DOTI-347343 format. One record per residue: residue in three letters; x, y, z of N, C-alpha, C in turn; residue number from 1. Coordinates in steps of 0.001 Angstrom, whole numbers, plus 500000, padded with zeros to 6 digits. Example, Ala and Ser with C-alpha at 12.3 -4.5 7.8 and 13.67 -1.06 7.14 Angstrom:
REM DOTI-347343
<site><res>ala</res><n_x>513190</n_x><n_y>494310</n_y><n_z>507800</n_z><ca_x>512300</ca_x><ca_y>495500</ca_y><ca_z>507800</ca_z><c_x>513200</c_x><c_y>496700</c_y><c_z>507800</c_z><n>1</n></site>
<site><res>ser</res><n_x>512850</n_x><n_y>497750</n_y><n_z>507080</n_z><ca_x>513670</ca_x><ca_y>498940</ca_y><ca_z>507140</ca_z><c_x>512900</c_x><c_y>500030</c_y><c_z>507870</c_z><n>2</n></site>
END
This chain:
REM DOTI-347343
<site><res>unk</res><n_x>500845</n_x><n_y>498818</n_y><n_z>500000</n_z><ca_x>500000</ca_x><ca_y>500000</ca_y><ca_z>500000</ca_z><c_x>500882</c_x><c_y>501233</c_y><c_z>500000</c_z><n>1</n></site>
<site><res>unk</res><n_x>500556</n_x><n_y>502156</n_y><n_z>499153</n_z><ca_x>501301</ca_x><ca_y>503407</ca_y><ca_z>499054</ca_z><c_x>500488</c_x><c_y>504500</c_y><c_z>499745</c_z><n>2</n></site>
<site><res>unk</res><n_x>501158</n_x><n_y>505193</n_y><n_z>500650</n_z><ca_x>500518</ca_x><ca_y>506305</ca_y><ca_z>501349</ca_z><c_x>501199</c_x><c_y>507588</c_y><c_z>500899</c_z><n>3</n></site>
<site><res>unk</res><n_x>500415</n_x><n_y>508503</n_y><n_z>500402</n_z><ca_x>500968</ca_x><ca_y>509775</ca_y><ca_z>499935</ca_z><c_x>500578</c_x><c_y>510885</c_y><c_z>500913</c_z><n>4</n></site>
<site><res>unk</res><n_x>501518</n_x><n_y>511735</n_y><n_z>501191</n_z><ca_x>501261</ca_x><ca_y>512903</ca_y><ca_z>502034</ca_z><c_x>501435</c_x><c_y>514137</c_y><c_z>501171</c_z><n>5</n></site>
<site><res>unk</res><n_x>500444</n_x><n_y>514968</n_y><n_z>501195</n_z><ca_x>500513</ca_x><ca_y>516210</ca_y><ca_z>500440</ca_z><c_x>500856</c_x><c_y>517328</c_y><c_z>501401</c_z><n>6</n></site>
<site><res>unk</res><n_x>501863</n_x><n_y>518083</n_y><n_z>501066</n_z><ca_x>502279</ca_x><ca_y>519210</ca_y><ca_z>501896</ca_z><c_x>501955</c_x><c_y>520490</c_y><c_z>501136</c_z><n>7</n></site>
<site><res>unk</res><n_x>501201</n_x><n_y>521330</n_y><n_z>501782</n_z><ca_x>500866</ca_x><ca_y>522624</ca_y><ca_z>501180</ca_z><c_x>501580</c_x><c_y>523702</c_y><c_z>501981</c_z><n>8</n></site>
<site><res>unk</res><n_x>502334</n_x><n_y>524497</n_y><n_z>501307</n_z><ca_x>503049</ca_x><ca_y>525590</ca_y><ca_z>501959</ca_z><c_x>502509</c_x><c_y>526898</c_y><c_z>501403</c_z><n>9</n></site>
<site><res>unk</res><n_x>502162</n_x><n_y>527791</n_y><n_z>502328</n_z><ca_x>501663</ca_x><ca_y>529098</ca_y><ca_z>501926</ca_z><c_x>502666</c_x><c_y>530149</c_y><c_z>502400</c_z><n>10</n></site>
<site><res>unk</res><n_x>503088</n_x><n_y>530963</n_y><n_z>501502</n_z><ca_x>503934</ca_x><ca_y>532086</ca_y><ca_z>501863</ca_z><c_x>503043</c_x><c_y>533295</c_y><c_z>502055</c_z><n>11</n></site>
<site><res>unk</res><n_x>503145</n_x><n_y>533898</n_y><n_z>503218</n_z><ca_x>502323</ca_x><ca_y>535050</ca_y><ca_z>503547</ca_z><c_x>503226</c_x><c_y>536282</c_y><c_z>503581</c_z><n>12</n></site>
<site><res>unk</res><n_x>502862</n_x><n_y>537275</n_y><n_z>502821</n_z><ca_x>503648</ca_x><ca_y>538507</ca_y><ca_z>502782</ca_z><c_x>502992</c_x><c_y>539527</c_y><c_z>503701</c_z><n>13</n></site>
<site><res>unk</res><n_x>503766</n_x><n_y>539998</n_y><n_z>504672</n_z><ca_x>503286</ca_x><ca_y>541033</ca_y><ca_z>505587</ca_z><c_x>504113</c_x><c_y>542284</c_y><c_z>505304</c_z><n>14</n></site>
<site><res>unk</res><n_x>503446</n_x><n_y>543366</n_y><n_z>504940</n_z><ca_x>504178</ca_x><ca_y>544591</ca_y><ca_z>504618</ca_z><c_x>505081</c_x><c_y>545051</c_y><c_z>505778</c_z><n>15</n></site>
<site><res>unk</res><n_x>506224</n_x><n_y>545606</n_y><n_z>505413</n_z><ca_x>507205</ca_x><ca_y>546067</ca_y><ca_z>506400</ca_z><c_x>506613</c_x><c_y>547009</c_y><c_z>507434</c_z><n>16</n></site>
<site><res>unk</res><n_x>505754</n_x><n_y>547931</n_y><n_z>506994</n_z><ca_x>505215</ca_x><ca_y>548905</ca_y><ca_z>507941</ca_z><c_x>504353</c_x><c_y>548224</c_y><c_z>509006</c_z><n>17</n></site>
<site><res>unk</res><n_x>503667</n_x><n_y>547164</n_y><n_z>508639</n_z><ca_x>502864</ca_x><ca_y>546434</ca_y><ca_z>509623</ca_z><c_x>503787</c_x><c_y>545688</c_y><c_z>510588</c_z><n>18</n></site>
<site><res>unk</res><n_x>504808</n_x><n_y>545063</n_y><n_z>510050</n_z><ca_x>505760</ca_x><ca_y>544348</ca_y><ca_z>510914</ca_z><c_x>506424</c_x><c_y>545314</c_y><c_z>511882</c_z><n>19</n></site>
<site><res>unk</res><n_x>506858</n_x><n_y>546460</n_y><n_z>511372</n_z><ca_x>507509</ca_x><ca_y>547457</ca_y><ca_z>512250</ca_z><c_x>506548</c_x><c_y>547960</c_y><c_z>513309</c_z><n>20</n></site>
<site><res>unk</res><n_x>505288</n_x><n_y>548180</n_y><n_z>512942</n_z><ca_x>504334</ca_x><ca_y>548732</ca_y><ca_z>513909</ca_z><c_x>504011</c_x><c_y>547744</c_y><c_z>515030</c_z><n>21</n></site>
<site><res>unk</res><n_x>504130</n_x><n_y>546449</n_y><n_z>514753</n_z><ca_x>503856</ca_x><ca_y>545463</ca_y><ca_z>515807</ca_z><c_x>505005</c_x><c_y>545370</c_y><c_z>516807</c_z><n>22</n></site>
<site><res>unk</res><n_x>506203</n_x><n_y>545744</n_y><n_z>516364</n_z><ca_x>507411</ca_x><ca_y>545641</ca_y><ca_z>517196</ca_z><c_x>507608</c_x><c_y>544201</c_y><c_z>517696</c_z><n>23</n></site>
<site><res>unk</res><n_x>507216</n_x><n_y>543232</n_y><n_z>516844</n_z><ca_x>507354</ca_x><ca_y>541820</ca_y><ca_z>517184</ca_z><c_x>508404</c_x><c_y>541172</c_y><c_z>516302</c_z><n>24</n></site>
<site><res>unk</res><n_x>508995</n_x><n_y>540124</n_y><n_z>516835</n_z><ca_x>509909</ca_x><ca_y>539314</ca_y><ca_z>516053</ca_z><c_x>509091</c_x><c_y>538344</c_y><c_z>515202</c_z><n>25</n></site>
<site><res>unk</res><n_x>509751</n_x><n_y>537646</n_y><n_z>514308</n_z><ca_x>509070</ca_x><ca_y>536647</ca_y><ca_z>513487</ca_z><c_x>508448</c_x><c_y>535559</c_y><c_z>514363</c_z><n>26</n></site>
<site><res>unk</res><n_x>509182</n_x><n_y>535118</n_y><n_z>515378</n_z><ca_x>508666</ca_x><ca_y>534079</ca_y><ca_z>516275</ca_z><c_x>507454</c_x><c_y>534565</c_y><c_z>517072</c_z><n>27</n></site>
<site><res>unk</res><n_x>507481</n_x><n_y>535834</n_y><n_z>517483</n_z><ca_x>506344</ca_x><ca_y>536390</ca_y><ca_z>518224</ca_z><c_x>505104</c_x><c_y>536471</c_y><c_z>517332</c_z><n>28</n></site>
<site><res>unk</res><n_x>505291</n_x><n_y>536892</n_y><n_z>516083</n_z><ca_x>504170</ca_x><ca_y>536951</ca_y><ca_z>515143</ca_z><c_x>503622</c_x><c_y>535556</c_y><c_z>514865</c_z><n>29</n></site>
<site><res>unk</res><n_x>504516</n_x><n_y>534591</n_y><n_z>514720</n_z><ca_x>504096</ca_x><ca_y>533216</ca_y><ca_z>514476</ca_z><c_x>503273</c_x><c_y>532698</c_y><c_z>515651</c_z><n>30</n></site>
<site><res>unk</res><n_x>503726</n_x><n_y>532993</n_y><n_z>516869</n_z><ca_x>502997</ca_x><ca_y>532562</ca_y><ca_z>518058</ca_z><c_x>501617</c_x><c_y>533198</c_y><c_z>518120</c_z><n>31</n></site>
<site><res>unk</res><n_x>501541</n_x><n_y>534499</n_y><n_z>517835</n_z><ca_x>500247</ca_x><ca_y>535183</ca_y><ca_z>517863</ca_z><c_x>499281</c_x><c_y>534590</c_y><c_z>516842</c_z><n>32</n></site>
<site><res>unk</res><n_x>499772</n_x><n_y>534309</n_y><n_z>515651</n_z><ca_x>498924</ca_x><ca_y>533713</ca_y><ca_z>514625</ca_z><c_x>498495</c_x><c_y>532304</c_y><c_z>515044</c_z><n>33</n></site>
<site><res>unk</res><n_x>499417</n_x><n_y>531530</n_y><n_z>515562</n_z><ca_x>499104</ca_x><ca_y>530166</ca_y><ca_z>515994</ca_z><c_x>498055</c_x><c_y>530165</c_y><c_z>517100</c_z><n>34</n></site>
<site><res>unk</res><n_x>498196</n_x><n_y>531065</n_y><n_z>518072</n_z><ca_x>497229</ca_x><ca_y>531128</ca_y><ca_z>519174</ca_z><c_x>495870</c_x><c_y>531621</c_y><c_z>518675</c_z><n>35</n></site>
<site><res>unk</res><n_x>495869</n_x><n_y>532560</n_y><n_z>517736</n_z><ca_x>494589</ca_x><ca_y>533019</ca_y><ca_z>517166</ca_z><c_x>493877</c_x><c_y>531863</c_y><c_z>516463</c_z><n>36</n></site>
<site><res>unk</res><n_x>494605</n_x><n_y>531058</n_y><n_z>515721</n_z><ca_x>494011</ca_x><ca_y>529898</ca_y><ca_z>515044</ca_z><c_x>493540</c_x><c_y>528858</c_y><c_z>516057</c_z><n>37</n></site>
<site><res>unk</res><n_x>494309</n_x><n_y>528679</n_y><n_z>517119</n_z><ca_x>493925</ca_x><ca_y>527744</ca_y><ca_z>518182</ca_z><c_x>492647</c_x><c_y>528222</c_y><c_z>518871</c_z><n>38</n></site>
<site><res>unk</res><n_x>492579</n_x><n_y>529503</n_y><n_z>519140</n_z><ca_x>491408</ca_x><ca_y>530087</ca_y><ca_z>519807</ca_z><c_x>490146</c_x><c_y>529879</c_y><c_z>518971</c_z><n>39</n></site>
<site><res>unk</res><n_x>490291</n_x><n_y>529875</n_y><n_z>517654</n_z><ca_x>489161</ca_x><ca_y>529659</ca_y><ca_z>516746</ca_z><c_x>488880</c_x><c_y>528168</c_y><c_z>516536</c_z><n>40</n></site>
<site><res>unk</res><n_x>489622</n_x><n_y>527301</n_y><n_z>517225</n_z><ca_x>489519</ca_x><ca_y>525842</ca_y><ca_z>517044</ca_z><c_x>489892</c_x><c_y>525405</c_y><c_z>515633</c_z><n>41</n></site>
<site><res>unk</res><n_x>490747</n_x><n_y>526179</n_y><n_z>514983</n_z><ca_x>491197</ca_x><ca_y>525817</ca_y><ca_z>513639</ca_z><c_x>492376</c_x><c_y>524859</c_y><c_z>513675</c_z><n>42</n></site>
<site><res>unk</res><n_x>493191</n_x><n_y>524952</n_y><n_z>514731</n_z><ca_x>494309</ca_x><ca_y>524024</ca_y><ca_z>514898</ca_z><c_x>494363</c_x><c_y>523573</c_y><c_z>516356</c_z><n>43</n></site>
<site><res>unk</res><n_x>494970</n_x><n_y>522423</n_y><n_z>516574</n_z><ca_x>495063</ca_x><ca_y>521851</ca_y><ca_z>517917</ca_z><c_x>496257</c_x><c_y>522427</c_y><c_z>518672</c_z><n>44</n></site>
<site><res>unk</res><n_x>496281</n_x><n_y>522160</n_y><n_z>519972</n_z><ca_x>497427</ca_x><ca_y>522608</ca_y><ca_z>520773</ca_z><c_x>498697</c_x><c_y>521912</c_y><c_z>520304</c_z><n>45</n></site>
<site><res>unk</res><n_x>498579</n_x><n_y>520663</n_y><n_z>519866</n_z><ca_x>499748</ca_x><ca_y>519939</ca_y><ca_z>519339</ca_z><c_x>500306</c_x><c_y>520610</c_y><c_z>518104</c_z><n>46</n></site>
<site><res>unk</res><n_x>499416</n_x><n_y>521076</n_y><n_z>517225</n_z><ca_x>499860</ca_x><ca_y>521791</ca_y><ca_z>516021</ca_z><c_x>500526</c_x><c_y>523109</c_y><c_z>516394</c_z><n>47</n></site>
<site><res>unk</res><n_x>499964</n_x><n_y>523806</n_y><n_z>517383</n_z><ca_x>500578</ca_x><ca_y>525056</ca_y><ca_z>517847</ca_z><c_x>501991</c_x><c_y>524777</c_y><c_z>518336</c_z><n>48</n></site>
<site><res>unk</res><n_x>502123</n_x><n_y>523727</n_y><n_z>519155</n_z><ca_x>503436</ca_x><ca_y>523408</ca_y><ca_z>519711</ca_z><c_x>504424</c_x><c_y>522977</c_y><c_z>518632</c_z><n>49</n></site>
<site><res>unk</res><n_x>503958</n_x><n_y>522180</n_y><n_z>517672</n_z><ca_x>504843</ca_x><ca_y>521738</ca_y><ca_z>516591</ca_z><c_x>505320</c_x><c_y>522912</c_y><c_z>515746</c_z><n>50</n></site>
<site><res>unk</res><n_x>504420</n_x><n_y>523847</n_y><n_z>515483</n_z><ca_x>504748</ca_x><ca_y>524997</ca_y><ca_z>514631</ca_z><c_x>505653</c_x><c_y>525989</c_y><c_z>515353</c_z><n>51</n></site>
<site><res>unk</res><n_x>505372</n_x><n_y>526226</n_y><n_z>516632</n_z><ca_x>506102</ca_x><ca_y>527266</ca_y><ca_z>517363</ca_z><c_x>507302</c_x><c_y>526733</c_y><c_z>518139</c_z><n>52</n></site>
<site><res>unk</res><n_x>507348</n_x><n_y>525418</n_y><n_z>518346</n_z><ca_x>508445</ca_x><ca_y>524840</ca_y><ca_z>519111</ca_z><c_x>508260</c_x><c_y>524955</c_y><c_z>520615</c_z><n>53</n></site>
<site><res>unk</res><n_x>507068</n_x><n_y>525315</n_y><n_z>521064</n_z><ca_x>506810</ca_x><ca_y>525441</ca_y><ca_z>522498</ca_z><c_x>506593</c_x><c_y>524072</c_y><c_z>523135</c_z><n>54</n></site>
<site><res>unk</res><n_x>506935</n_x><n_y>523957</n_y><n_z>524404</n_z><ca_x>506599</ca_x><ca_y>522771</ca_y><ca_z>525176</ca_z><c_x>505148</c_x><c_y>522900</c_y><c_z>525643</c_z><n>55</n></site>
<site><res>unk</res><n_x>504603</n_x><n_y>521833</n_y><n_z>526206</n_z><ca_x>503234</ca_x><ca_y>521885</ca_y><ca_z>526735</ca_z><c_x>503130</c_x><c_y>522984</c_y><c_z>527789</c_z><n>56</n></site>
<site><res>unk</res><n_x>504083</n_x><n_y>523025</n_y><n_z>528706</n_z><ca_x>504058</ca_x><ca_y>524023</ca_y><ca_z>529775</ca_z><c_x>504171</c_x><c_y>525441</c_y><c_z>529219</c_z><n>57</n></site>
<site><res>unk</res><n_x>505057</n_x><n_y>525645</n_y><n_z>528250</n_z><ca_x>505214</ca_x><ca_y>526981</ca_y><ca_z>527660</ca_z><c_x>503929</c_x><c_y>527429</c_y><c_z>526962</c_z><n>58</n></site>
<site><res>unk</res><n_x>503262</n_x><n_y>526505</n_y><n_z>526254</n_z><ca_x>502002</ca_x><ca_y>526862</ca_y><ca_z>525607</ca_z><c_x>500953</c_x><c_y>527214</c_y><c_z>526649</c_z><n>59</n></site>
<site><res>unk</res><n_x>500870</n_x><n_y>526433</n_y><n_z>527708</n_z><ca_x>499906</ca_x><ca_y>526730</ca_y><ca_z>528769</ca_z><c_x>500168</c_x><c_y>528103</c_y><c_z>529368</c_z><n>60</n></site>
<site><res>unk</res><n_x>501428</n_x><n_y>528459</n_y><n_z>529543</n_z><ca_x>501776</ca_x><ca_y>529775</ca_y><ca_z>530082</ca_z><c_x>501360</c_x><c_y>530883</c_y><c_z>529108</c_z><n>61</n></site>
<site><res>unk</res><n_x>501603</n_x><n_y>530671</n_y><n_z>527817</n_z><ca_x>501223</ca_x><ca_y>531677</ca_y><ca_z>526812</ca_z><c_x>499712</c_x><c_y>531841</c_y><c_z>526763</c_z><n>62</n></site>
<site><res>unk</res><n_x>498987</n_x><n_y>530732</n_y><n_z>526847</n_z><ca_x>497519</ca_x><ca_y>530814</ca_y><ca_z>526847</ca_z><c_x>497026</c_x><c_y>531531</c_y><c_z>528102</c_z><n>63</n></site>
<site><res>unk</res><n_x>497626</n_x><n_y>531217</n_y><n_z>529252</n_z><ca_x>497228</ca_x><ca_y>531841</ca_y><ca_z>530516</ca_z><c_x>497444</c_x><c_y>533355</c_y><c_z>530474</c_z><n>64</n></site>
<site><res>unk</res><n_x>498538</n_x><n_y>533800</n_y><n_z>529852</n_z><ca_x>498803</ca_x><ca_y>535241</ca_y><ca_z>529721</ca_z><c_x>497652</c_x><c_y>535955</c_y><c_z>529005</c_z><n>65</n></site>
<site><res>unk</res><n_x>496976</n_x><n_y>535202</n_y><n_z>528128</n_z><ca_x>495897</ca_x><ca_y>535768</ca_y><ca_z>527320</ca_z><c_x>494518</c_x><c_y>535431</c_y><c_z>527873</c_z><n>66</n></site>
<site><res>unk</res><n_x>494488</n_x><n_y>534814</n_y><n_z>529044</n_z><ca_x>493214</ca_x><ca_y>534438</ca_y><ca_z>529661</ca_z><c_x>492536</c_x><c_y>533267</c_y><c_z>528968</c_z><n>67</n></site>
<site><res>unk</res><n_x>493316</n_x><n_y>532436</n_y><n_z>528269</n_z><ca_x>492779</ca_x><ca_y>531289</ca_y><ca_z>527543</ca_z><c_x>493155</c_x><c_y>529993</c_y><c_z>528246</c_z><n>68</n></site>
<site><res>unk</res><n_x>492380</n_x><n_y>528963</n_y><n_z>527995</n_z><ca_x>492646</ca_x><ca_y>527639</ca_y><ca_z>528559</ca_z><c_x>492867</c_x><c_y>526648</c_y><c_z>527429</c_z><n>69</n></site>
<site><res>unk</res><n_x>493465</n_x><n_y>525523</n_y><n_z>527787</n_z><ca_x>493605</ca_x><ca_y>524428</ca_y><ca_z>526827</ca_z><c_x>492203</c_x><c_y>523957</c_y><c_z>526458</c_z><n>70</n></site>
<site><res>unk</res><n_x>491947</n_x><n_y>523771</n_y><n_z>525172</n_z><ca_x>490659</ca_x><ca_y>523230</ca_y><ca_z>524715</ca_z><c_x>490633</c_x><c_y>521747</c_y><c_z>525071</c_z><n>71</n></site>
<site><res>unk</res><n_x>489758</n_x><n_y>521368</n_y><n_z>525968</n_z><ca_x>489669</ca_x><ca_y>519983</ca_y><ca_z>526424</ca_z><c_x>488203</c_x><c_y>519687</c_y><c_z>526663</c_z><n>72</n></site>
<site><res>unk</res><n_x>487629</n_x><n_y>518847</n_y><n_z>525811</n_z><ca_x>486203</ca_x><ca_y>518575</ca_y><ca_z>525926</ca_z><c_x>485955</c_x><c_y>517124</c_y><c_z>526329</c_z><n>73</n></site>
<site><res>unk</res><n_x>484693</n_x><n_y>516735</n_y><n_z>526352</n_z><ca_x>484299</ca_x><ca_y>515387</ca_y><ca_z>526772</ca_z><c_x>484959</c_x><c_y>514333</c_y><c_z>525889</c_z><n>74</n></site>
<site><res>unk</res><n_x>485017</n_x><n_y>514587</n_y><n_z>524588</n_z><ca_x>485642</ca_x><ca_y>513625</ca_y><ca_z>523672</ca_z><c_x>487121</c_x><c_y>513439</c_y><c_z>523999</c_z><n>75</n></site>
<site><res>unk</res><n_x>487819</n_x><n_y>514528</n_y><n_z>524324</n_z><ca_x>489226</ca_x><ca_y>514422</ca_y><ca_z>524724</ca_z><c_x>489350</c_x><c_y>513591</c_y><c_z>525993</c_z><n>76</n></site>
<site><res>unk</res><n_x>488460</n_x><n_y>513844</n_y><n_z>526951</n_z><ca_x>488476</ca_x><ca_y>513106</ca_y><ca_z>528210</ca_z><c_x>488241</c_x><c_y>511618</c_y><c_z>527961</c_z><n>77</n></site>
<site><res>unk</res><n_x>487260</n_x><n_y>511294</n_y><n_z>527126</n_z><ca_x>486965</ca_x><ca_y>509892</ca_y><ca_z>526835</ca_z><c_x>488146</c_x><c_y>509207</c_y><c_z>526145</c_z><n>78</n></site>
<site><res>unk</res><n_x>488795</n_x><n_y>509903</n_y><n_z>525247</n_z><ca_x>489974</ca_x><ca_y>509351</ca_y><ca_z>524581</ca_z><c_x>491092</c_x><c_y>509111</c_y><c_z>525579</c_z><n>79</n></site>
<site><res>unk</res><n_x>491270</n_x><n_y>510037</n_y><n_z>526525</n_z><ca_x>492303</ca_x><ca_y>509869</ca_y><ca_z>527553</ca_z><c_x>491992</c_x><c_y>508670</c_y><c_z>528450</c_z><n>80</n></site>
<site><res>unk</res><n_x>490720</n_x><n_y>508490</n_y><n_z>528800</n_z><ca_x>490314</ca_x><ca_y>507353</ca_y><ca_z>529626</ca_z><c_x>490629</c_x><c_y>506047</c_y><c_z>528898</c_z><n>81</n></site>
<site><res>unk</res><n_x>490296</n_x><n_y>505964</n_y><n_z>527600</n_z><ca_x>490589</ca_x><ca_y>504760</ca_y><ca_z>526821</ca_z><c_x>492092</c_x><c_y>504490</c_y><c_z>526768</c_z><n>82</n></site>
<site><res>unk</res><n_x>492868</n_x><n_y>505532</n_y><n_z>526600</n_z><ca_x>494325</ca_x><ca_y>505372</ca_y><ca_z>526555</ca_z><c_x>494836</c_x><c_y>504836</c_y><c_z>527889</c_z><n>83</n></site>
<site><res>unk</res><n_x>494380</n_x><n_y>505430</n_y><n_z>528988</n_z><ca_x>494804</ca_x><ca_y>504980</ca_y><ca_z>530310</ca_z><c_x>494377</c_x><c_y>503528</c_y><c_z>530557</c_z><n>84</n></site>
<site><res>unk</res><n_x>493182</n_x><n_y>503171</n_y><n_z>530100</n_z><ca_x>492705</ca_x><ca_y>501800</ca_y><ca_z>530252</ca_z><c_x>493567</c_x><c_y>500835</c_y><c_z>529449</c_z><n>85</n></site>
<site><res>unk</res><n_x>493903</n_x><n_y>501218</n_y><n_z>528225</n_z><ca_x>494723</ca_x><ca_y>500333</ca_y><ca_z>527383</ca_z><c_x>496135</c_x><c_y>500149</c_y><c_z>527937</c_z><n>86</n></site>
<site><res>unk</res><n_x>496578</n_x><n_y>501124</n_y><n_z>528708</n_z><ca_x>497895</ca_x><ca_y>501046</ca_y><ca_z>529352</ca_z><c_x>497822</c_x><c_y>500350</c_y><c_z>530720</c_z><n>87</n></site>
<site><res>unk</res><n_x>496601</n_x><n_y>499990</n_y><n_z>531116</n_z><ca_x>496419</ca_x><ca_y>499323</ca_y><ca_z>532404</ca_z><c_x>496562</c_x><c_y>500255</c_y><c_z>533584</c_z><n>88</n></site>
<site><res>unk</res><n_x>496396</n_x><n_y>501530</n_y><n_z>533341</n_z><ca_x>496537</ca_x><ca_y>502518</ca_y><ca_z>534414</ca_z><c_x>495214</c_x><c_y>502907</c_y><c_z>535033</c_z><n>89</n></site>
<site><res>unk</res><n_x>494118</n_x><n_y>502375</n_y><n_z>534496</n_z><ca_x>492788</ca_x><ca_y>502630</ca_y><ca_z>535036</ca_z><c_x>492034</c_x><c_y>501323</c_y><c_z>535146</c_z><n>90</n></site>
END
């Protein structure tokens, strides 16, 4: 069986004057965009961490600074319970 992965890369051009007015570094802008997408439920916390290089704790701290919490719903809880059960921890 052949499995193909398609990678789509989008280059986003941000005008210099906007970048200067934010007084942010590239990494800071990337984090802000990632958190905005996370807040909209467009990407997961894992995707945020993979893109920004943050650890779980660092992401939690960044979310807390903004008054946000980790998105964790009943389905996440049920999946965690199944995982713990399969590991014999529950």
